[in-house]
DRENLODO-404025 format. One record per residue (C-alpha): residue number from 1; x negated, y negated, z. Coordinates in Angstrom, 3 decimals. Layout:
<nodes>
   nr         X         Y         Z
  NUM         X         Y         Z
...
</nodes>
This chain:
<nodes>
   nr         X         Y         Z
    1  -108.803  -147.958   142.638
    2  -106.412  -147.093   139.623
    3  -106.368  -149.307   136.771
    4  -102.918  -150.432   136.171
    5  -102.998  -149.518   132.353
    6  -103.638  -146.048   133.568
    7   -99.968  -145.734   135.050
    8   -97.041  -144.800   133.333
    9   -94.675  -147.876   132.394
   10   -91.657  -147.806   133.874
   11   -90.199  -150.648   131.675
   12   -91.599  -152.418   128.881
   13   -90.247  -156.248   128.351
   14   -91.357  -157.917   125.204
   15   -90.383  -161.682   124.481
   16   -91.766  -163.900   121.618
   17   -90.971  -166.575   119.227
   18   -90.794  -166.296   115.540
   19   -93.658  -168.151   114.357
   20   -93.546  -170.244   110.980
   21   -95.635  -168.025   109.043
   22   -93.394  -165.129   109.511
   23   -90.152  -166.918   108.206
   24   -88.381  -164.365   106.237
   25   -90.076  -161.288   106.937
   26   -88.558  -158.302   108.199
   27   -87.621  -157.792   111.821
   28   -89.466  -154.554   112.284
   29   -92.697  -155.876   110.385
   30   -92.641  -159.215   112.647
   31   -92.119  -157.019   115.979
   32   -95.284  -154.958   114.969
   33   -97.343  -158.158   114.358
   34   -96.188  -159.802   117.666
   35   -96.300  -156.731   120.083
   36   -98.625  -153.927   118.838
   37  -101.207  -153.810   121.483
   38  -104.121  -151.505   122.020
   39  -106.232  -150.634   124.971
   40  -108.413  -153.595   125.788
   41  -105.888  -156.246   124.268
   42  -104.371  -156.809   127.553
   43  -100.616  -156.094   128.463
   44   -99.039  -153.067   128.248
   45  -100.509  -151.058   125.655
   46   -97.577  -150.630   122.602
   47   -98.205  -148.661   119.579
   48   -96.765  -149.235   116.220
   49   -94.509  -145.791   115.765
   50   -93.236  -146.824   119.562
   51   -92.058  -150.288   117.808
   52   -90.593  -148.741   114.895
   53   -88.457  -146.432   116.998
   54   -87.267  -148.767   119.200
   55   -86.199  -150.870   116.457
   56   -84.295  -148.005   114.799
   57   -82.947  -146.872   118.243
   58   -81.326  -150.688   118.633
   59   -83.595  -151.407   121.508
   60   -84.594  -154.729   120.037
   61   -82.878  -157.897   119.855
   62   -82.990  -160.955   117.573
   63   -81.695  -164.116   119.373
   64   -79.561  -161.502   121.400
   65   -78.427  -159.649   118.658
   66   -79.040  -155.966   117.815
   67   -80.357  -156.064   114.408
   68   -81.220  -153.400   111.380
   69   -85.119  -152.891   110.765
   70   -84.604  -154.541   107.340
   71   -83.155  -157.954   108.855
   72   -85.002  -161.011   107.701
   73   -86.125  -163.315   110.715
   74   -86.202  -167.242   110.634
   75   -88.631  -169.292   112.337
   76   -87.888  -170.045   115.820
   77   -85.747  -167.045   116.558
   78   -86.395  -165.123   119.955
   79   -87.494  -161.256   119.444
   80   -87.135  -159.199   122.680
   81   -87.545  -155.663   123.289
   82   -86.627  -154.219   126.938
   83   -86.868  -150.155   127.382
   84   -87.503  -147.665   129.816
   85   -90.394  -145.727   128.779
   86   -91.778  -142.304   129.852
   87   -95.295  -141.726   131.169
   88   -97.164  -141.588   127.440
   89  -100.675  -140.312   128.331
   90  -102.004  -137.808   130.640
   91  -105.087  -139.571   132.107
   92  -105.401  -136.804   135.079
   93  -105.395  -133.474   133.252
   94  -108.867  -131.593   133.140
   95  -109.806  -129.445   130.378
   96  -112.332  -127.438   128.959
   97  -114.072  -129.194   125.758
   98  -117.386  -128.964   124.303
   99  -119.766  -132.037   124.567
  100  -123.426  -132.411   125.839
  101  -124.251  -134.193   129.194
  102  -127.906  -135.850   128.706
  103  -128.269  -136.967   132.446
  104  -126.212  -136.538   135.665
  105  -126.430  -137.591   138.914
  106  -124.041  -139.052   141.696
  107  -123.560  -142.494   140.105
  108  -123.790  -141.971   136.550
  109  -123.070  -139.605   133.420
  110  -124.594  -139.856   130.234
  111  -122.914  -138.082   127.609
  112  -123.610  -137.098   124.055
  113  -120.659  -137.397   122.386
  114  -119.964  -135.121   118.941
  115  -118.500  -136.562   116.061
  116  -114.268  -135.831   115.908
  117  -114.107  -135.963   119.606
  118  -111.470  -138.863   121.028
  119  -112.819  -140.467   123.874
  120  -109.335  -141.241   125.727
  121  -105.851  -140.178   125.640
  122  -103.726  -142.602   123.404
  123  -101.232  -142.770   120.505
  124  -101.401  -139.304   118.672
  125  -103.863  -137.907   121.033
  126  -102.420  -137.349   124.988
  127  -104.923  -134.467   125.545
  128  -108.140  -132.823   124.444
  129  -110.101  -136.075   124.716
  130  -113.296  -136.609   126.234
  131  -111.649  -137.977   129.457
  132  -109.983  -134.590   129.768
  133  -113.442  -132.728   129.607
  134  -115.009  -135.381   132.014
  135  -112.004  -134.737   134.650
  136  -113.154  -130.746   134.218
  137  -116.630  -131.607   134.970
  138  -116.238  -133.971   137.869
  139  -112.663  -134.368   139.047
  140  -113.344  -137.361   141.317
  141  -113.221  -139.346   137.764
  142  -109.583  -139.209   138.265
  143  -109.631  -142.018   140.878
  144  -111.322  -144.367   138.822
  145  -110.161  -147.111   136.271
  146  -110.249  -145.202   132.678
  147  -111.894  -141.888   134.661
  148  -115.222  -144.109   134.775
  149  -115.685  -145.194   131.217
  150  -116.752  -148.861   130.497
  151  -117.468  -148.050   126.720
  152  -116.166  -146.137   123.668
  153  -117.462  -144.435   120.741
  154  -114.586  -144.244   117.649
  155  -113.482  -140.715   117.294
  156  -115.888  -140.057   114.199
  157  -118.837  -141.644   115.693
  158  -121.391  -139.589   117.378
  159  -124.104  -140.385   120.035
  160  -124.752  -141.734   123.748
  161  -122.217  -143.060   126.147
  162  -122.857  -143.918   130.041
  163  -120.031  -142.918   132.537
  164  -119.863  -144.405   135.860
  165  -119.315  -141.645   138.402
  166  -118.127  -143.773   141.372
  167  -116.247  -147.039   141.608
  168  -119.820  -149.296   142.524
  169  -121.884  -147.594   139.924
  170  -118.609  -148.332   137.418
  171  -118.336  -152.204   138.593
  172  -122.478  -152.483   138.106
  173  -122.273  -150.960   134.538
  174  -119.402  -153.270   133.591
  175  -121.265  -156.378   134.973
  176  -124.446  -155.205   132.954
  177  -122.676  -154.893   129.861
  178  -121.289  -157.903   130.232
  179  -124.298  -159.492   130.774
  180  -126.014  -157.641   127.959
  181  -128.280  -155.738   129.996
  182  -127.362  -152.443   128.433
  183  -129.247  -151.798   125.186
  184  -127.504  -149.596   122.578
  185  -129.029  -148.925   119.346
  186  -127.435  -146.493   116.450
  187  -128.207  -145.154   113.399
  188  -126.113  -145.668   110.207
  189  -126.626  -144.520   106.570
  190  -124.976  -147.026   104.411
  191  -124.332  -147.785   100.725
  192  -126.694  -149.731    98.625
  193  -130.312  -151.020    99.120
  194  -130.626  -153.224   102.312
  195  -133.388  -155.495   101.240
  196  -134.607  -156.897   104.815
  197  -134.089  -156.646   108.662
  198  -131.434  -159.178   109.558
  199  -129.374  -160.697   112.280
  200  -125.576  -160.453   111.554
  201  -123.454  -163.055   113.706
  202  -120.423  -163.117   112.447
  203  -116.969  -163.038   114.715
  204  -114.439  -160.413   114.465
  205  -110.914  -160.156   115.115
  206  -108.011  -157.833   114.171
  207  -107.172  -158.072   110.357
  208  -103.981  -159.931   109.821
  209  -103.113  -157.732   106.766
  210  -104.223  -154.131   108.301
  211  -103.739  -153.679   111.893
  212  -105.535  -150.423   111.787
  213  -108.960  -152.559   110.835
  214  -110.877  -155.409   112.142
  215  -112.331  -158.127   110.173
  216  -114.500  -161.031   110.260
  217  -112.534  -164.261   111.229
  218  -113.476  -167.696   112.273
  219  -111.139  -167.264   115.289
  220  -112.315  -164.162   116.218
  221  -114.674  -163.221   119.211
  222  -118.336  -163.456   118.864
  223  -120.206  -160.404   117.476
  224  -124.158  -160.108   116.753
  225  -125.603  -156.936   115.151
  226  -129.412  -156.651   114.462
  227  -130.034  -154.629   111.658
  228  -133.476  -153.097   110.809
  229  -134.125  -150.932   107.961
  230  -135.483  -147.328   108.631
  231  -135.723  -145.936   105.144
  232  -134.246  -146.668   101.528
  233  -133.215  -144.281    99.108
  234  -132.171  -144.675    95.494
  235  -128.784  -146.069    96.278
  236  -128.529  -145.831   100.127
  237  -130.414  -147.168   103.074
  238  -130.832  -145.663   106.498
  239  -130.752  -148.574   109.288
  240  -130.767  -148.940   112.942
  241  -128.362  -151.063   114.428
  242  -128.705  -152.999   117.817
  243  -125.454  -154.366   119.385
  244  -125.696  -157.445   121.238
  245  -122.121  -157.498   121.930
  246  -119.464  -154.696   121.611
  247  -116.557  -155.497   119.538
  248  -114.300  -152.942   118.046
  249  -115.912  -151.243   115.094
  250  -118.608  -153.796   115.087
  251  -121.549  -152.299   112.823
  252  -118.671  -150.995   110.773
  253  -117.032  -154.346   110.108
  254  -120.658  -155.949   109.873
  255  -122.335  -153.679   107.401
  256  -119.226  -153.895   105.204
  257  -118.871  -157.573   105.028
  258  -122.866  -158.032   103.734
  259  -121.976  -155.347   101.102
  260  -123.160  -152.129   102.649
  261  -120.218  -149.974   104.137
  262  -121.334  -147.031   105.872
  263  -121.186  -143.500   104.131
  264  -117.651  -141.909   104.642
  265  -116.464  -145.278   105.977
  266  -113.449  -145.564   103.412
  267  -111.504  -147.730   105.741
  268  -114.052  -150.333   105.309
  269  -114.478  -149.891   101.518
  270  -117.005  -146.959   100.965
  271  -117.137  -146.363    97.595
  272  -118.468  -142.673    97.917
  273  -121.478  -143.863    95.682
  274  -123.920  -140.953    94.994
  275  -127.603  -140.989    94.469
  276  -128.559  -140.985    90.801
  277  -130.495  -137.762    89.426
  278  -129.501  -135.980    92.413
  279  -128.577  -132.252    92.395
  280  -125.014  -131.181    92.072
  281  -125.307  -129.707    95.728
  282  -126.648  -132.831    96.847
  283  -124.467  -135.100    95.120
  284  -121.270  -133.123    96.655
  285  -122.960  -133.389   100.521
  286  -123.015  -137.208    99.849
  287  -119.818  -137.631    98.065
  288  -117.653  -135.389   100.995
  289  -119.309  -136.780   103.763
  290  -116.173  -136.491   105.986
  291  -116.681  -139.466   108.412
  292  -118.521  -142.833   109.164
  293  -122.496  -142.159   109.075
  294  -122.957  -143.589   112.593
  295  -124.634  -142.250   115.663
  296  -125.463  -143.764   119.074
  297  -129.195  -142.737   119.213
  298  -130.513  -144.864   122.222
  299  -129.026  -146.172   125.493
  300  -131.278  -148.210   127.668
  301  -129.785  -149.449   131.341
  302  -130.661  -150.074   134.760
  303  -129.577  -147.553   137.114
  304  -126.983  -148.873   139.199
  305  -128.057  -147.502   142.455
  306  -131.894  -146.885   142.245
  307  -132.699  -149.907   140.149
  308  -134.632  -148.055   138.024
  309  -134.732  -148.655   134.186
  310  -133.886  -145.690   132.177
  311  -133.978  -144.868   128.490
  312  -131.917  -141.793   126.899
  313  -132.203  -140.867   122.958
  314  -130.113  -138.462   120.798
  315  -131.111  -137.023   117.565
  316  -129.192  -137.317   114.834
  317  -126.278  -134.327   114.643
  318  -126.989  -131.963   111.973
  319  -124.109  -133.646   109.369
  320  -126.457  -136.738   109.330
  321  -129.650  -134.988   108.963
  322  -128.043  -132.989   105.900
  323  -126.842  -136.390   104.401
  324  -130.364  -137.608   104.587
  325  -131.734  -134.654   103.218
  326  -129.377  -134.884   100.162
  327  -130.254  -138.316    99.507
  328  -133.843  -137.410    98.928
  329  -133.203  -134.327    97.023
  330  -133.911  -134.577    93.032
</nodes>
């Protein structure tokens, strides 16, 4: 069985009516708001760069007319795109990539992903992803939807992920994930002092002003994160986050919303706070931390074939250990 989204789209057809809130805006901006889609959004995946190119090339029409990118639209007008698109990403190419496999049998693989490794092919990352590396290790994954992936981590988040090694296992894992029977815990270093453990129940959806971000929205999808304080520092806190749901950027959004963005997470408001009284070397480690300080440290699941409950752990990577050491240095 092959996921339709994994096949190259021969023809992309997009059609929408301009809503009242977009009245007077540029047609190129409106097109991205109406049509940009990513993996998991449903429908064909369309990137902002593709849309911009199609508008410039005259492949978008407004009420049947080809228009320039700066053309202003009116509410009620019809925006259409019809384009022949070449294959975008290579979901079948095996590559020799470095990542650790924490566990493997005939039914599942548990991967300990390093920070900096993109999980699957997409716009800007057609090759060199975890999927390409998994196909080198287990070529049969090429016959599964998304090469057996049923979850993903952001490029700069490290830690544990589970992969279904066959169709039956993948279906079982997806069902367990939807039923919240897979436990996922993360360690995160956040700015500021988190006063107490708490449950964050705030719906999340795509940010209306920045399509690269998610935000708390009353019309978003339900999102629940359980936060436990592990250690407090002078101006930072190490927390454990347990996911009850799995929305895009969920921990990052929830922590930023309560005033504690992750160290290094400038997309969600990290301010590069440094520990007061720290040494110059320690201060530089904190200030220059290159990614969101987030690590998937624990994964617990029911094995899809044996029914055994299995728990996996992953130690903090070296960069986060150095970060914690810097926060303690005086």
